[in-house]
C-alpha positions as CSV (number, residue, x, y, z in Angstrom):
1,X,-11.8,53.9,-36.7
2,X,-13.0,54.9,-33.3
3,X,-14.2,52.6,-30.6
4,X,-16.6,53.3,-27.8
5,X,-14.0,54.5,-25.3
6,X,-13.1,57.4,-27.6
7,X,-16.7,58.5,-28.3
8,X,-16.7,61.0,-25.4
9,X,-13.8,62.8,-27.0
10,X,-15.7,63.0,-30.3
11,X,-18.6,64.5,-28.6
12,X,-16.4,67.1,-26.9
13,X,-14.8,68.1,-30.2
14,X,-18.3,68.4,-31.8
15,X,-19.6,70.6,-29.0
16,X,-16.5,72.8,-29.3
17,X,-17.2,73.4,-33.0
18,X,-14.5,71.1,-34.2
19,X,-16.8,68.5,-35.8
20,X,-16.0,66.5,-38.9
21,X,-18.0,66.9,-42.1
22,X,-18.9,63.2,-42.2
23,X,-19.5,60.6,-39.5
24,X,-20.3,56.9,-40.1
25,X,-21.9,55.3,-37.0
26,X,-22.0,51.5,-37.4
27,X,-23.3,48.7,-35.2
28,X,-26.5,47.6,-33.4
29,X,-29.4,49.7,-34.5
30,X,-30.4,50.9,-31.1
31,X,-26.9,51.8,-30.0
32,X,-25.9,53.3,-33.4
33,X,-29.1,55.5,-33.6
34,X,-28.7,56.6,-30.0
35,X,-25.1,57.6,-30.6
36,X,-26.0,59.4,-33.8
37,X,-28.6,61.5,-32.1
38,X,-26.2,62.3,-29.2
39,X,-23.6,63.3,-31.8
40,X,-26.0,65.5,-33.8
41,X,-27.1,67.2,-30.6
42,X,-23.5,68.0,-29.7
43,X,-23.0,69.4,-33.2
44,X,-26.1,71.6,-33.2
45,X,-27.0,73.8,-30.2
46,X,-30.5,73.2,-28.8
47,X,-31.9,76.6,-29.9
48,X,-31.1,75.8,-33.5
49,X,-32.2,72.2,-33.8
50,X,-35.7,72.9,-35.0
51,X,-34.4,74.1,-38.3
52,X,-30.8,72.8,-38.5
53,X,-31.2,69.2,-37.4
54,X,-32.6,67.0,-40.1
55,X,-33.4,63.3,-39.7
56,X,-33.9,61.2,-42.8
57,X,-34.1,57.6,-43.7
58,X,-31.8,56.4,-46.5
59,X,-35.0,55.6,-48.4
60,X,-35.3,59.3,-49.2
61,X,-32.6,58.7,-51.8
62,X,-29.1,60.2,-52.3
63,X,-30.3,63.2,-54.3
64,X,-32.7,64.4,-51.6
65,X,-30.0,63.8,-48.9
66,X,-27.5,65.8,-51.0
67,X,-30.0,68.6,-51.4
68,X,-30.3,69.0,-47.6
69,X,-26.6,69.0,-47.2
70,X,-25.7,71.6,-49.8
71,X,-28.5,73.9,-48.7
72,X,-27.0,76.5,-46.4
73,X,-28.6,76.8,-43.0
74,X,-31.1,79.6,-42.6
75,X,-29.3,81.0,-39.6
76,X,-25.5,81.1,-39.1
77,X,-25.4,78.0,-37.0
78,X,-24.2,74.4,-37.4
79,X,-26.3,72.0,-39.4
80,X,-26.5,68.2,-39.1
81,X,-28.2,65.7,-41.4
82,X,-28.8,62.3,-39.9
83,X,-29.3,59.5,-42.4
84,X,-30.7,56.3,-40.8
85,X,-30.5,52.9,-42.4
86,X,-27.5,53.8,-44.6
87,X,-26.8,50.1,-45.2
88,X,-29.4,50.4,-47.9
89,X,-26.7,52.1,-50.0
90,X,-24.7,48.9,-50.2
91,X,-24.8,46.9,-53.5
92,X,-26.2,43.9,-51.8
93,X,-28.7,44.2,-48.9
94,X,-30.2,41.8,-46.4
95,X,-33.7,41.5,-47.8
96,X,-35.2,40.3,-44.4
97,X,-33.6,43.2,-42.6
98,X,-34.9,45.7,-45.2
99,X,-38.4,44.3,-45.0
100,X,-38.2,44.6,-41.2
101,X,-36.9,48.2,-41.4
102,X,-39.8,49.1,-43.7
103,X,-42.2,47.5,-41.1
104,X,-40.6,49.5,-38.3
105,X,-40.9,52.8,-40.2
106,X,-44.5,52.2,-41.0
107,X,-45.4,51.4,-37.4
108,X,-43.5,54.5,-36.4
109,X,-45.9,56.5,-38.8
110,X,-43.1,57.4,-41.1
111,X,-45.2,56.3,-44.1
112,X,-43.3,58.0,-46.8
113,X,-39.9,56.6,-45.6
114,X,-41.4,53.1,-45.2
115,X,-42.9,53.2,-48.7
116,X,-39.8,54.4,-50.4
117,X,-37.6,51.8,-48.6
118,X,-39.9,48.9,-49.5
119,X,-40.3,50.0,-53.1
120,X,-36.5,50.3,-53.4
121,X,-36.2,46.7,-52.0
122,X,-38.7,45.2,-54.5
123,X,-37.7,47.2,-57.6
124,X,-35.2,44.7,-58.9
125,X,-38.0,42.1,-58.8
126,X,-40.2,44.3,-61.0
127,X,-42.7,44.9,-58.2
128,X,-44.5,48.2,-57.9
129,X,-46.9,49.6,-55.3
130,X,-49.7,47.4,-56.4
131,X,-47.7,44.2,-56.1
132,X,-46.7,44.7,-52.5
133,X,-50.3,44.6,-51.2
134,X,-49.7,41.2,-49.8
135,X,-52.8,39.1,-49.6
136,X,-54.9,41.1,-52.1
137,X,-55.8,39.9,-55.6
138,X,-53.1,40.7,-58.1
139,X,-50.4,41.2,-55.4
140,X,-47.2,39.1,-55.3
141,X,-47.5,35.8,-53.4
142,X,-45.2,34.8,-50.6
143,X,-43.4,32.3,-52.9
144,X,-42.8,35.0,-55.5
145,X,-41.5,37.4,-52.8
146,X,-39.1,34.7,-51.5
147,X,-37.9,33.8,-55.0
148,X,-37.5,37.3,-56.5
149,X,-36.9,39.5,-53.5
150,X,-35.1,37.1,-51.1
151,X,-37.5,37.5,-48.2
152,X,-41.2,36.9,-47.8
153,X,-43.8,38.6,-45.5
154,X,-46.0,36.5,-43.3
155,X,-49.7,36.6,-42.5
156,X,-49.2,39.2,-39.8
157,X,-47.7,41.6,-42.4
158,X,-50.9,41.7,-44.6
159,X,-52.4,44.7,-42.8
160,X,-49.5,47.2,-43.0
161,X,-48.4,46.0,-46.5
162,X,-51.9,46.6,-47.9
163,X,-52.0,50.0,-46.2
164,X,-48.6,50.9,-47.5
165,X,-49.6,49.9,-51.0
166,X,-52.7,52.1,-50.9
167,X,-50.6,55.0,-49.5
168,X,-48.0,54.6,-52.2
169,X,-50.6,54.5,-55.0
170,X,-52.5,57.5,-53.6
171,X,-49.3,59.5,-53.4
172,X,-47.9,58.2,-56.7
173,X,-44.7,57.1,-54.9
174,X,-42.0,55.2,-56.6
175,X,-38.6,53.9,-55.5
176,X,-36.0,56.7,-55.4
177,X,-33.6,56.6,-58.3
178,X,-30.2,55.1,-57.9
179,X,-28.2,58.4,-57.7
180,X,-25.5,57.6,-55.1
181,X,-23.0,59.4,-57.3
182,X,-24.8,62.7,-56.6
183,X,-24.2,62.3,-52.9
184,X,-20.6,61.1,-53.3
185,X,-19.8,64.2,-55.5
186,X,-21.3,66.6,-53.0
187,X,-19.2,65.0,-50.2
188,X,-16.0,64.9,-52.3
189,X,-16.3,68.6,-53.3
190,X,-16.9,69.5,-49.6
191,X,-20.0,70.6,-47.7
192,X,-20.9,74.2,-46.7
193,X,-19.1,75.4,-43.6
194,X,-20.4,73.8,-40.3
195,X,-22.5,71.3,-42.1
196,X,-22.3,67.7,-41.0
197,X,-23.5,64.3,-42.3
198,X,-24.1,61.5,-39.8
199,X,-24.7,58.2,-41.4
200,X,-26.2,55.4,-39.3
201,X,-25.8,51.8,-40.6
202,X,-25.7,48.2,-39.4
203,X,-22.5,48.1,-41.5
204,X,-21.1,49.2,-44.8
205,X,-18.4,47.3,-46.8
206,X,-15.0,49.0,-46.2
207,X,-14.6,49.5,-49.9
208,X,-17.9,51.3,-50.3
209,X,-17.5,54.9,-51.4
210,X,-19.3,56.3,-48.3
211,X,-17.1,54.2,-46.0
212,X,-14.0,55.4,-47.8
213,X,-15.0,59.0,-47.5
214,X,-15.8,58.6,-43.8
215,X,-12.3,57.1,-43.3
216,X,-10.6,59.9,-45.4
217,X,-12.6,63.0,-44.4
218,X,-14.4,62.0,-41.2
219,X,-14.7,59.5,-38.4
220,X,-16.1,55.9,-38.2
221,X,-17.6,55.0,-34.9
222,X,-18.5,51.4,-33.9
223,X,-21.3,50.9,-31.4
224,X,-22.0,47.3,-30.9
225,X,-22.9,45.1,-27.9
226,X,-20.1,42.5,-28.0
227,X,-20.2,38.9,-26.9
228,X,-17.3,37.5,-25.1
229,X,-18.4,34.0,-25.9
230,X,-21.1,32.2,-27.8
231,X,-23.8,32.1,-25.2
232,X,-26.3,34.9,-24.6
233,X,-25.0,35.3,-21.1
234,X,-21.7,36.7,-22.5
235,X,-23.5,39.6,-24.2
236,X,-22.3,43.0,-22.9
237,X,-25.3,45.2,-22.3
238,X,-23.6,47.6,-19.9
239,X,-24.0,50.5,-22.3
240,X,-27.7,50.1,-22.6
241,X,-28.1,49.6,-18.8
242,X,-26.1,52.8,-18.1
243,X,-28.0,54.8,-20.7
244,X,-31.4,53.8,-19.3
245,X,-30.7,53.5,-15.5
246,X,-28.0,56.0,-14.7
247,X,-30.2,59.1,-15.1
248,X,-32.6,57.4,-12.7
249,X,-29.9,56.6,-10.2
250,X,-30.6,52.9,-10.4
251,X,-28.6,49.7,-10.9
252,X,-29.2,46.3,-12.2
253,X,-28.2,43.3,-10.1
254,X,-25.9,40.8,-11.8
255,X,-28.3,37.9,-11.5
256,X,-31.2,40.1,-12.7
257,X,-29.0,41.1,-15.8
258,X,-28.4,37.5,-16.6
259,X,-32.1,36.6,-16.4
260,X,-32.9,39.6,-18.5
261,X,-30.6,38.5,-21.3
262,X,-31.8,35.0,-21.2
263,X,-35.4,36.2,-21.6
264,X,-34.9,38.9,-24.2
265,X,-31.8,37.9,-26.1
266,X,-29.9,40.5,-28.0
267,X,-32.7,42.8,-29.0
268,X,-31.2,46.0,-27.5
269,X,-34.2,48.2,-28.2
270,X,-36.5,45.7,-26.4
271,X,-33.9,45.5,-23.5
272,X,-34.1,49.3,-23.2
273,X,-37.9,49.3,-23.1
274,X,-38.0,46.6,-20.4
275,X,-35.4,48.4,-18.3
276,X,-37.6,51.5,-18.4
277,X,-40.5,49.3,-17.1
278,X,-38.4,47.7,-14.4
279,X,-37.1,51.1,-13.3
280,X,-40.7,52.4,-12.9
281,X,-41.7,49.2,-11.0
282,X,-38.7,49.5,-8.7
283,X,-39.9,52.8,-7.4
284,X,-37.7,54.0,-4.5
285,X,-35.4,50.9,-4.7
286,X,-32.0,51.7,-6.1
287,X,-31.3,48.1,-7.2
288,X,-33.4,46.2,-9.8
289,X,-33.4,42.6,-8.6
290,X,-33.9,39.2,-10.1
291,X,-37.4,38.8,-8.7
292,X,-38.4,42.1,-10.5
293,X,-37.3,40.6,-13.8
294,X,-39.1,37.3,-13.0
295,X,-42.3,39.2,-12.4
296,X,-42.3,41.7,-15.2
297,X,-40.3,40.4,-18.2
298,X,-41.8,37.8,-20.5
299,X,-39.4,35.5,-22.4
300,X,-39.1,36.2,-26.1
301,X,-40.0,32.9,-27.9
302,X,-37.7,33.4,-30.9
303,X,-34.6,33.8,-28.7
304,X,-35.6,30.9,-26.5
305,X,-36.0,28.5,-29.4
306,X,-32.7,29.7,-31.0
307,X,-31.1,29.0,-27.6
308,X,-32.9,25.6,-27.5
309,X,-31.5,24.7,-30.9
310,X,-28.0,25.6,-29.8
311,X,-28.4,23.6,-26.5
312,X,-29.6,20.5,-28.4
313,X,-26.8,20.8,-31.0
314,X,-24.2,21.2,-28.3
315,X,-25.7,18.4,-26.1
316,X,-26.1,20.9,-23.2
317,X,-28.7,19.1,-21.2
318,X,-28.8,21.5,-18.2
319,X,-29.3,24.5,-20.5
320,X,-32.1,22.7,-22.5
321,X,-33.9,21.7,-19.2
322,X,-33.6,25.3,-18.0
323,X,-35.3,26.6,-21.1
324,X,-38.0,24.0,-20.8
325,X,-38.5,25.0,-17.1
326,X,-38.8,28.6,-18.1
327,X,-41.6,27.8,-20.6
328,X,-43.4,25.8,-18.0
329,X,-43.2,28.7,-15.5
330,X,-44.8,31.0,-18.0
331,X,-47.8,28.8,-18.9
332,X,-50.4,27.3,-16.7
333,X,-50.7,24.2,-18.9
334,X,-47.8,21.9,-19.5
335,X,-49.6,20.5,-22.6
336,X,-49.6,24.0,-24.3
337,X,-45.8,24.1,-23.8
338,X,-44.8,20.6,-24.7
339,X,-45.8,20.4,-28.4
340,X,-44.3,23.7,-29.5
341,X,-41.2,22.9,-27.5
342,X,-41.1,19.4,-29.2
343,X,-41.2,21.3,-32.5
344,X,-38.1,23.2,-31.5
345,X,-36.2,20.0,-30.5
346,X,-37.2,18.3,-33.7
347,X,-36.1,21.3,-35.8
348,X,-32.7,21.2,-34.1
349,X,-32.4,17.5,-34.7
350,X,-33.3,17.8,-38.4
351,X,-30.7,20.6,-38.8
352,X,-28.1,18.4,-37.2
353,X,-29.0,15.4,-39.4
354,X,-28.8,17.6,-42.5
355,X,-25.4,18.9,-41.4
356,X,-24.2,15.3,-40.9
357,X,-25.3,14.4,-44.4
358,X,-23.9,17.6,-46.0
359,X,-20.4,17.3,-44.5
360,X,-20.2,13.6,-45.2
361,X,-20.4,14.6,-48.9
362,X,-17.8,17.4,-48.9
363,X,-14.3,16.1,-49.4
364,X,-12.5,18.7,-47.4
365,X,-14.6,18.1,-44.3
366,X,-14.4,14.2,-44.3
367,X,-10.9,14.0,-42.9
368,X,-10.0,12.7,-39.5
369,X,-9.0,16.1,-38.2
370,X,-11.2,19.2,-37.8
371,X,-10.3,21.9,-40.3
372,X,-9.8,25.5,-39.2
373,X,-12.4,28.3,-39.9
374,X,-10.1,29.8,-42.5
375,X,-9.8,26.5,-44.4
376,X,-13.5,26.0,-44.0
377,X,-14.3,29.3,-45.7
378,X,-11.9,28.6,-48.5
379,X,-12.7,24.9,-49.2
380,X,-16.1,24.0,-47.8
381,X,-18.3,27.0,-47.6
382,X,-18.5,27.6,-51.4
383,X,-20.0,24.1,-51.7
384,X,-22.5,24.9,-49.0
385,X,-23.5,28.1,-50.8
386,X,-23.9,26.3,-54.1
387,X,-26.1,23.6,-52.4
388,X,-28.4,26.2,-50.8
389,X,-28.6,28.2,-54.0
390,X,-29.6,25.2,-56.0
391,X,-32.4,24.6,-53.5
392,X,-33.5,28.2,-53.7
393,X,-32.6,28.7,-50.0
394,X,-30.6,31.4,-48.3
395,X,-27.1,30.2,-47.2
396,X,-26.3,30.8,-43.5
397,X,-23.4,33.0,-42.5
398,X,-20.0,31.4,-42.9
399,X,-19.4,31.3,-39.2
400,X,-22.8,29.9,-38.4
401,X,-22.3,27.3,-41.0
402,X,-18.9,26.5,-39.6
403,X,-20.4,25.9,-36.1
404,X,-22.8,23.4,-37.8
405,X,-19.8,21.6,-39.3
406,X,-18.1,21.4,-35.9
407,X,-21.3,20.0,-34.3
408,X,-21.6,17.5,-37.0
409,X,-18.4,15.9,-35.9
410,X,-19.3,15.4,-32.3
411,X,-22.0,12.7,-32.8
412,X,-22.5,10.1,-35.6
413,X,-25.4,10.5,-38.0
414,X,-27.0,7.4,-36.4
415,X,-27.5,9.4,-33.1
416,X,-29.5,12.1,-34.9
417,X,-31.5,9.5,-36.9
418,X,-32.4,7.8,-33.6
419,X,-33.2,11.2,-32.0
420,X,-35.6,12.1,-34.9
421,X,-37.4,8.7,-34.3
422,X,-37.6,9.6,-30.6
423,X,-39.2,12.9,-31.5
424,X,-41.9,11.1,-33.5
425,X,-42.5,8.7,-30.6
426,X,-42.8,11.5,-28.1
427,X,-45.2,13.4,-30.5
428,X,-47.4,10.3,-30.6
429,X,-47.2,9.9,-26.8
430,X,-48.2,13.5,-26.2
431,X,-51.2,13.2,-28.5
432,X,-52.2,10.0,-26.7
433,X,-52.3,11.5,-23.2
434,X,-48.7,11.1,-22.1
435,X,-47.3,13.3,-19.3
436,X,-46.0,16.4,-21.1
437,X,-43.2,17.2,-18.6
438,X,-41.9,13.7,-18.3
439,X,-42.0,13.0,-22.0
440,X,-40.1,16.2,-22.9
441,X,-37.5,15.8,-20.1
442,X,-36.9,12.2,-21.1
443,X,-36.5,13.2,-24.7
444,X,-34.0,15.9,-23.9
445,X,-32.0,13.5,-21.8
446,X,-31.9,11.1,-24.7
447,X,-31.0,13.7,-27.4
448,X,-28.4,15.5,-25.3
449,X,-26.7,12.5,-23.9
């Protein structure tokens, strides 16, 4: 396995004609896709890329990918086939991520790839092109999506899903057949000389056939923005900053970087876009400063409310007040901020209360001493999974669930019951003309005490 500091050497070998037949690039989508393109461009000279550099989505199916690989290049030059979204080849996929990937492909005008990917996702549920026209008569409901597929579209998805459904019906598209063995066989036998496969994935299980082949006959590259701690401020975005700003001979001030992460979270693609905007705005300045970020970059609500939930659960009052202040800064009306923010607080309190009740009922977590993560995975998490499955809900990740267990030990259940009552009291006060800022700040002080 190759880490980031060895990637330059891989590029040098590829450019020198010493490339491997198969590369597996895993990690954050933005970084992994950027690395795959960089690698493919090192493998294939610029003059030959028009014909010898092929970019496919995994939704094209293993047989079509194999056909591209075994077809000898028209000219005597290296050939590279990039396959994006290769996590779709895993036996179990994250339905929400797959739905999001199909959405991104459709918005990028890659209609055929989007349709194939979505139809592959819903095939086990028995859905076809007509059933995915969410919101139309005869299409599957959100509840049926959630039950049978594992993820459900929302109201904002109606437009593109209906367009995709019509496109798939008009073009008689169906999900590609499950023919992974065709691709595995082609790779096992060996590809034509100077032909290279570059797989891009969030991650593949180490025992997956493609991951094993990459380990045996190629190289696995990890490209991920690491966190050195739990907070968003510990996220390492240096690679994205260098990629976007170094060609422009600009730098990002440390306090500007911190604010950028606080406002955008870990969406690296969005970070890259905002860095481009900031570089343009900076003009002749070499340093992008905090005030530039304050002026141009709008906070991403999803990340803020995730951070709010974490701050409330941890009892981090300064962090919670900072997030509230950021929302107030963005809006002219404190009233328009207070009620949605109250919803975020109440959601965090309800989760904490549910965790307290859950772990009070699991024998292995009721002891006087906190159990380790390994013990939690072995003894407690299976019961959490069973509970969530019985409710028809998706279980959290083991580590995320473990953090909930640890938080449940810091305060008694009575604290969270009282906090939920306070949320209801503040809701009534806000709707009766109470001061929005004072009510929310007093609530945070009470909940995070």
